[in-house]
N, C-alpha and C positions, 0 to 999 in steps of 0.2 A: 510094462504089464498091460497098458492100454491097447498096445499092438497085439499082444497075445490074445486078449479077450475078443478083439474085433476078429482075429484070424479063426478062433474057434467058432465064432457065430457064423462067420461066412462058410466055414466048412460044411456046415449042415445045410446050407441054403444053395450053394453054387456047386458047380462042377469042380473036382479037385484038380483037373488038368488046367482049367481056367485060372484057378488060384496059384498054380505052379508057374504057368507062363506070365501071367499078369497082362498089363495093358501099357503100351507106350514105354516099355522098358522098365516099368515099376510094378511091383507086386500090389494086389488089390488092398492089402493091409496098409501099405505105405500111402496110397492114394486116399484111403479112408481117414487116415490119421491128418493128412493134409486138409481134407474137407472138414473134419472136426476142428482142427486148429483155426482154420478160416472162420469157421461159424462163431466159435468162442471169441476170437479176435474182433470180428465184426460187431458181436453183442456189447463187448467191453468198450469198443470205440463208439458205438451209438449212445451208450450210456454217459460217457465222459466228454462227448463232443460238445453238447450245450455249454458245459462248464468251461471248456477250453475256448470256445468261441466267444463266450461272454467276456472273459478276462482278456482275451486277445483284442477285442473291440475296445475295451476300456483302455488298454495300453495304446492302441492306435490313436484313440481320441486324445489321450494325454499328450502324446508326441505332437499331434496336430494343433492342440491348443498352445502348447510351448512354442512351437515354430510361428504361430500366428502373432504371438506376443514379441517376438524377437525381431529386430530391425533387419532388413534385406542384407545390410552390410554383414551383420553377425552370421546369418544363414550362409552366405557365400564364403565368409572367412572360415567358418566351420567345415563346410564342404571340402575346401581346399586343404585345410589341416588334416582332414580324415583321409584324403586321398594320399597325401604325403606320408602320413603315419603307416597306413597300410602297405604302401610300396616299401618303405624301410622294413617293416615286419616281415614282408615275404622274402627280402633279401637275407635277413638275419635268420628267419625260421628254417630256411632250406639248410643251413649248417647244422641244425640239431636233429635232423631226420635220422641220421645213423645210430643216434643214441638208442640203446636198448630199452624196451618196454615203454618209456615215456617220451620216446622221440617223435612219435606222431602227434602227441598232444601239446608239445611245446609251441610249435608255430601258431596255434589257436590262442594260446594264452598271450603270446607276444603281440598277436594282431589286436586283441582286445585292449591291452595296456597301451600300445603305441597309438592306436586309433583314438582312444580316450584322450591321451595327452595331446595328440595332434589337434583335436577339436578345441580344447581348452586354451592351449598356447595360441592357436591362431586367432581365436575371438578375442583374447586379451590384448594381441599385438596386431589387431587388424589394420589400425591406422598405418603402422610401419609397413605392414605387409602391402597395402594398397599403394603406398607411396613408392615401394620398391618396383611393383608391377608397372606403376605409372611412369617411373624413371627409365624403363627399358626402352631402347631406341626403337625396336619394332613394334612396341605397343603405343608409344606416345608421339612418333614421328609425324603421322598425318592426322592426329587427332585435333579437331578445332578447339580453340580456347573458348570456353563458354563465358557468358557475360558476367557470371557471379565470380570468376577468378578460379585459379587452379586448385585452391585449397577447399574443396567442397566436402571434405571428410570431417572438418571440425564442426560439430553440431553446436548450435546455439539454442538453449532451452528458454522458452518464454514462460514467465510466471503470470498469474491473474492481474496483478496490479499493472504490469507494463502493457497488457492487452487492452484494458480498460482505459488506461491513459490515452492510447491511440498514436502517440507520437512516433512508435516504432514503425508503422506502416510508412510514413513519409521517410524516415530514416533508411529503411530498407529499399525503398524505391529510388532514393538518391544514389544507392551503391556503396554507401559507407560501411554496411555490414556484409561480410562475405561468408560464404558456406550454407548449409542447410538449416532452416529455422524448424525446430521440433516443438509441437504443442503436445505436452503429455496428456494422456487421456484423463488423468485425475485433475488436472487443471481445467480441462474442457467440462468435466462434470461439476467442478466447483463454480465455474462461470454459468452453466445451465441452472444450478441451484439459485445463484444470485439473480438471474433473469426471471426465475419463477417466484421470487420473494414477493410477500404481500406489502413490503415497504416500497413506496413509489420510487424513492430515490435509488435504492438498491436495484429495483427492477430495471430502471432506465439505465443504470451503469452496466448491469449484465447484459442487456440488449445492445448497448453500444459496443461492448466487447465482442459480442458474437457478430456485429456488423463489421467490425474491424477485421476479424478473422476472414469473413467472406470476402472482404475487399483485398486482403492481402493474398488469398489463395488465387483469386482472379487475375490480379496484377502480377504476382511473383510466381505462380504455377508450381513446377516441381519442387521449388526451393522452400515451400511450406508443407510440412507433413505432420500427421497425426502419429504420435508414438503410443502404441498400445500396451507398453509395459506398466505394471503396477506393482505395488508392495502391500500386500494385504496385512502384513504384520506391522505396519507403520500407519499411524492415524493422522498425523498432521501432514497437510499438503507441502508445507515448506520443507519438512524433513524427507519427504518423498522425493521432492525436487533436488535436494542435495545428494541424496543416494543415487539418483539416476544420473546426475552430473558426474559423480565418481565412477559409476559403472560405464558410462560412455565416453569419459574423458572430455565432457563437453563444458561449455561456458554457460552461465546462467544470465539472461537479460532480466532486469528488474529495476523497480523504483522502491523496493522495500529496503529501508535501512537495516533493520534487524536481520532480514534474510541475507543481505549483503555481507554482514559481519559474520554470521554463523557459517555461511559457505566459505568464505575466505579462511576461517580458522580450521576448517575441514579439508583444505586444499583445493577447493573448487573455484575456478576463475570466475569472476563476476563483471558483467558490463552494466553500470548504473546509468540509466538514461538521464537522471537528474544531474550527475556529475558531468556528463556529455553537455547537457544544456548550460551548465554554469561555465564550462570551458569555452564555448562558442560564443557567449554573451560578448557584446562590444566592450572594449576596455574603457573605462571612464576614469579621468585624472582630476585630482584637485585643481580648481581654477578654470575648469571648463563650463561653458555656458549651455543651457538647454531650457526648453519650454515644456512644462508639464501641467497636468490638470489635477489640482488639489481636490481630493474626493472626501476626506474625513480628517477628523482631529487625531492627533498623536497621543502618546502616553504621558508625555511631558507637558508642563504648561505652556500653551501658546503654539505648540507644534501642529503642523499639518502633514497629511500623508498623501503621497501621489505614486503612481506606478508607471513604469515604462511599458511599451508593448509586450516585451518578453516576460513581464510579470515582476521585474525588479522593483523593490520597494524604495521609494525616496522619501526621507524624512526631512521635511522643510521646517527649518527653524523660524518661528514667528509666522507660520503659514496658516494658523488656524483661521485668521480673519479673511483668508483668501479661499475658503472652502467653496467649491462650485465654481470657481474661476480658473482660467488658463493664465499662468504667469511664467515669467522668465526667472530662472534661477541660477545661481552660481555654486558648483559643486565645492564643498569644504573638505570632505574626507570620504573615503571608501572603506567599508568593513566587510571582510570575507568571513562568513560563518559556515557551519555545516550544512545549515538550510539553504544557504545561497549568498548572494551579494546584497548589502545594503548600502545605499548612498545617503550622505548627509549634505544638505544643501541650504542656502539662504536666498530669499528673493533678491534680485539684482538692485533693487531700490534701497533696501536696507544695507546691502554691502557697500553701495556707493556712499550711503550716508555715513557709515562707519568710517 
C-alpha cells in the first residue's frame, strides 16, 4: 500500500516516462521505499543505540572485573578449554547442517554448550592440564629448572597470623617451601586494618606484617603474588581463606590452631609453622645435662622456669632459689603437648646430692 501511495504521488510530480524507466534498474517507487525504510531504521537505531551501548559497556566492564579477579592460570586454562570446546563443536556442528529447518541453528547451540563446558572443565582441571603440557617432550625438554622446583602450580595461601609471625620469610628463603605463595587481598586488607589500629601493640604487629611481606617480595620475587579474589557473601577472613583454598586446590600456611582444624575438616591441606618449629627442635633425652638461666618461679612450690633459645620452657625443680642465675641442670623428663615441648629438670647439685 505504501508503494502504491508513493507511486501516485510521484505520478503527478514527474514525467511518466521517468517513472516507467526508473533509475539504475529500479523503479522510483522502489527507490523511495528503500529510502523511507532507511530513514525509519536509522531513527529507530538512533533511539535505541544509547540503551544498547550502555548495557554493552556494563557487560564489558563486568567481564573485565571478573577476569581481573581471576588468577592468570585460570584465564589461560579457560582460554585453552574454550578453544578445544569450539574446535569439537565445529566438527560436530557440520554434521547437522543437512537437517531441514533447524540445521543451520544447531552448530551455534553446540558451540555455546561445548564452549561453556570447555571453560569450566579446564579451570577445574587446570593443574592436571598444566602438568600434562609440562610433561610433553617438546615443551619441557629445554626448559630450565627454576630454583623453586618444578611444582610451581601448587599454591600456598598465607594467613594473617603467619605473616605477622615472620618466620615464614626465613623458611621460604631457605627453600623448604616450594611453589607460589599467594597473599589473598582480604588478608592484606585485614593486615592493613591491624596496622591502622589505635592500639599500639596491634599497630606494631600490623606494620611488622607489612614489612615481612615487602621483604618476601623483594627476596622471592615472582614467587609471592597478591590474589585479588574475594567472597563478598562470606564475612570471616578464615572462612574466605578456606573457601579460596578449596577453589584453588591450595594449601594454607598458618599458626592458627582453630583455622588449622576447620580447614582440615573441609578437606584443605594445612602447613602449620608451629608444628614445623616443634619438629625441628633439638631432641632432649632424660639424663642429658644443660646450662640454663632461671628467669621466674613456677606454678608448683620451689619450681623455677627457664627457656631455651628456641622458646622451649624448662621447669627446674627446686630452681626458685636460683632465679636470676645461670645454673647447670639435669633433664629428668620431657613432655610433648599440643602447644609444644616442655622439659623438666633438676639442678645438678641437687641431683648429685640425691
